[in-house]
Each structure stands twice: as C-alpha cells, then as structure tokens.
ZATIRO-784647 format. One record per residue: residue in three letters; x, z, y negated of N, C-alpha, C, CB in turn. Coordinates in pm, whole numbers, padded with zeros to 5 digits, always signed. Glycine has a CB too. Layout:
// residues N
ALAXZYXZYXZYXZY...
***
This chain:
// residues 63
MET+10976-10042-06135+11022-09975-06016+10987-10052-05888+10963-09837-06010ASN+10905-10155-05898+10872-10235-05780+10992-10309-05726+10762-10332-05813ARG+11092-10328-05810+11211-10401-05767+11281-10327-05653+11309-10420-05885TRP+11276-10194-05651+11342-10115-05547+11267-10124-05414+11353-09970-05590ARG+11147-10179-05414+11070-10196-05290+11089-10334-05230+10924-10172-05316ASN+11172-10415-05290+11196-10552-05245+11294-10551-05127+11250-10639-05362TYR+11252-10604-05013+11337-10606-04893+11463-10690-04915+11258-10660-04774GLY+11451-10799-04988+11568-10883-05015+11677-10807-05088+11528-11005-05096LEU+11637-10720-05179+11735-10639-05252+11810-10546-05157+11666-10556-05362TRP+11739-10480-05067+11803-10385-04975+11892-10455-04874+11698-10303-04903VAL+11854-10574-04831+11941-10651-04742+12068-10690-04814+11868-10777-04689ALA+12056-10731-04940+12174-10767-05018+12265-10647-05042+12132-10827-05152ILE+12208-10532-05070+12288-10411-05090+12358-10371-04960+12200-10295-05141ALA+12286-10378-04849+12345-10344-04720+12459-10438-04683+12239-10347-04611ALA+12451-10563-04723+12559-10658-04696+12675-10640-04792+12506-10802-04704PHE+12646-10593-04913+12750-10578-05014+12841-10457-04989+12687-10565-05151ILE+12785-10349-04940+12864-10226-04922+12984-10245-04830+12774-10115-04868PRO+12968-10302-04709+13088-10323-04625+13188-10420-04687+13047-10374-04489MET+13139-10520-04759+13231-10615-04824+13310-10546-04934+13154-10735-04882LEU+13247-10457-05010+13316-10383-05114+13421-10290-05054+13215-10302-05197LEU+13384-10219-04949+13481-10130-04883+13599-10209-04827+13413-10050-04772GLU+13572-10325-04771+13679-10411-04718+13773-10455-04829+13619-10534-04646ALA+13717-10487-04946+13799-10529-05060+13884-10413-05112+13711-10583-05172LEU+13837-10291-05097+13912-10174-05140+14014-10128-05037+13817-10060-05171GLY+14021-10197-04925+14122-10166-04823+14074-10075-04712+14239-10105-04887VAL+13946-10042-04710+13890-09959-04604+13834-10051-04497+13780-09861-04659ASN+13891-10045-04378+13848-10134-04271+13730-10073-04197+13964-10163-04174VAL+13609-10110-04236+13488-10056-04175+13413-10160-04092+13396-10000-04282LEU+13452-10285-04101+13381-10391-04032+13437-10413-03892+13388-10522-04113PRO+13350-10419-03791+13399-10452-03657+13440-10599-03650+13292-10421-03551ASP+13509-10634-03544+13556-10773-03529+13441-10872-03518+13645-10785-03406ASN+13330-10831-03461+13215-10921-03444+13107-10895-03549+13156-10906-03303TYR+13147-10868-03671+13055-10836-03780+12952-10947-03804+13132-10809-03909GLU+12998-11071-03806+12906-11183-03832+12800-11194-03722+12984-11316-03843GLU+12843-11177-03599+12749-11186-03487+12646-11073-03493+12826-11181-03353LEU+12691-10952-03522+12598-10839-03533+12500-10859-03649+12676-10708-03553THR+12548-10913-03760+12462-10937-03875+12355-11040-03842+12545-10984-03994LYS+12393-11147-03775+12297-11251-03739+12190-11195-03644+12368-11370-03673VAL+12231-11115-03548+12134-11058-03453+12039-10963-03526+12207-10983-03340PHE+12093-10876-03611+12010-10780-03683+11911-10849-03775+12099-10685-03764LEU+11957-10949-03851+11867-11021-03941+11764-11102-03864+11946-11112-04034SER+11803-11157-03751+11707-11231-03668+11596-11141-03618+11778-11297-03548ILE+11632-11020-03579+11530-10924-03533+11435-10889-03647+11597-10796-03477LEU+11490-10867-03767+11405-10835-03881+11311-10949-03916+11490-10799-04002VAL+11360-11072-03909+11276-11188-03940+11168-11203-03834+11361-11317-03948LEU+11205-11190-03707+11106-11202-03600+10999-11093-03609+11174-11195-03464ALA+11037-10976-03652+10941-10867-03666+10856-10881-03791+11013-10733-03668GLY+10892-10973-03879+10816-10994-04001+10846-10892-04109+10670-10993-03971ILE+10959-10825-04097+10993-10720-04194+11052-10781-04320+11092-10621-04133ILE+11140-10879-04306+11206-10937-04424+11111-11027-04501+11330-11015-04382ASN+11045-11116-04432+10956-11210-04500+10822-11211-04427+11017-11353-04505ASN+10724-11148-04485+10592-11140-04424+10501-11241-04493+10534-10995-04434PRO+10479-11358-04432+10399-11461-04498+10252-11423-04516+10407-11588-04420SER+10205-11321-04444+10064-11282-04459+10038-11219-04597+10024-11185-04348LEU+10143-11166-04660+10125-11109-04792+10129-11217-04901+10232-11006-04818GLY+10190-11331-04870+10193-11441-04963+10293-11426-05077+10059-11459-05019GLN+10385-11329-05068+10481-11308-05175+10624-11337-05134+10471-11169-05225GLY+10657-11332-05006+10794-11356-04963+10889-11255-05021+10838-11496-05003TYR+10995-11301-05087+11096-11211-05140+11066-11165-05283+11230-11279-05136THR+10957-11208-05340+10928-11168-05478+10888-11021-05483+10815-11257-05538ASP+10898-10963-05598+10865-10822-05613+10722-10801-05664+10963-10755-05706GLY+10642-10904-05658+10501-10890-05693+10468-10912-05839+10455-10758-05655LYS+10564-10954-05919+10538-10976-06062+10494-11118-06087+10660-10945-06145
***
C-alpha cells in the first residue's frame, strides 16, 4: 500500500486523466495547458513536495 503514497504516482495520474478525457473527445484542457502544468510542477518542486532530498528516497516508494 506504500505505492499509493508515492508523489510521482499521483502526478502521473493527474496528468493522465485530462489526456484520457481529451482522447475520448471531451475538451477539458485549456489552451495554455502546458504552461499551467509547468508552473504548477515548478511550484511543487520548489516547495520540496515532489522530490524531497532530505528523505533520501526521491520518487521511490521506500522499498
């Protein structure tokens, strides 16, 4: 169950959902989707949420 606590997994799922909806014909992405994604991920990295080097594990799930 530690896999569900992995931040990399949740970022990947969050990126996959709009792409899946777009492939199904539901237009949910704004025109500046790439720019918004870069800003959001940059904020998470700067805050140390995505990859916290003080823990020494990075994206691993601790196994």
